[in-house]
N, C-alpha and C positions, 0 to 999 in steps of 0.2 A: 590452477590457483597457485600462486607462489608460496614459498615457505613463510615469508613475512606475513602474508595474508592469512595463512592457516593459523599462525601463532597469534595474530592480532584479532582474529575473529570475523564474524559475519553479522552484519546488521540487516534485519528484515524490515521492510517498509511496505505498508498497505497503501496502494494507489488506486483512487477511483476518479481522478480528474478534478476533484473539488479543490478549492483554494487551500484548505487546511492539509489535504493529503500531499499537494505539491510542496507546501512549506515543510511537511514532515520529511519528504524526500530530499529537499535542499539541506535540511539540518543533518540528515544521515550522511549525505555525501560530504559535507564539511567535516563531520566527525570522523568519517573514514579517512579523509585526507590527513587528518591530524594523527590518527592512530595506526594507519596502515591496514585497516579492516577492509573487507569487501562489502558491497551492498547488494541485496537481493530485493528488487522492486517487484511487488506482487499485486496483480489485479485479478479479482475473481468475478465471475459473472454467473447468473442463473437464468434459465429459460423462464420468461414471464408466463408461459403456458403451464409450467410446473408449479410456480409459487404464487401466481395470480397477482404479481406486483410489477411495477415498472422497473426497468433496469436503470442504474445510475448513469449508464452510457447513453445519454439522451439523443445523440446523433443517429442512433440506430432506430429504424422503424421496428416497432414491437408488435408483430402479428404472428399468428400461428405459423410455425415452420421457419421462423426468421432467426433461428439461433446462430447461424453462420454470420449474419450481419452484426449481431450483438457481440459475438466473439471478436470479429474483425474490428469493431468499434473499440472494444476493450484493449485490443492490441495497439491500436493507434493512440489511444489515451496514454497508455503506459510508456510507449516509445517517445511520445512528445514530452511527457513529464521527465523522463530520463534525460532527453536531449537538453531540456531547459535546466535541469539540476546540475548537469555535468559541464555546462558551457564554460565555466571558469575553473573546472577541476578535471582536466583531461586525463590525469594520471590515476584517478580513482576507478577501480574495477566495479562495474555495475552490471548485474545480470537481471534482465527483465523476464518475468514469467507471468503467463496468463493461464488461469485454470477455471474450470466449470465447477460450481458448487458454492457452498456457504463461505463468505469472505472470512468470517471468524474462524471456521474450522480449517480453512486453507492456511491462514496465518498461524494458527496454533500448530499445525503440522510442520510448517516451515520454521517455527521458533525452536524446534528441537535441535539442540546443538548450537544455536545462535547466541551471540553476545547480548543482543537486545532486539526488541521489536519497537518500531516507531510508527505511530499512526496519527492522523489528524482527527480532530473532533469538530464536526460541523455544528457550531453554535447557532441557536435560534433566537438569541436575544432574550432579555427579560428573565423570568423565572425558568423558562424552558432551556435557556442557554446555560444554566448551571448543571444540567443533567448531561451525563455521558451518553454517547450513542451506544447502540446494542453491541456493535463490534468492539468498541473501546472497552466497554464494561466487561464483556466476555474475556477479552485479552487480559485485562487487569486482574480478573479473578482466577484465570486458569493457565496463564502463560508459564512455561517452564523457565523463562528468563525474564529479566527486567523489561518493563514496558514504559515507554515515553509517549505521552499523549500531547500533541501540539494543539494548543487552543488559541483562539483569538488571532489567527493568522490574517494578515493584511486587512 
């Protein structure tokens, strides 16, 4: 990382492939371009056999023992989102990272020492759309740095 990027900070972004997370990454890349910061795009995945839930990475088949396919799908999603977000900003340094575990905890850990965390909020419309998602809410309550939640994307 260059001296300018060290001095200008690091923006952490949660990426799950949703429209709002892609908008969050685009915002972070634009901001980094203006400030000289670097961007860390993070995707987290959990084994559906451990949590009993579906993965947000829907292109992966979710069956027992299919963790490698879910991780690979998460990697493809974050790489595609980074490529899309940086298409017009080739000078911005973006590091993509995929990890296994709770998205909220993974982002909280990455937020240590960061300038800010940016995440999307998948609105549901109506009254439900006014509520924050569990990851956004956890970050807003516990992040060691400022949190920006992108709502109403596209």
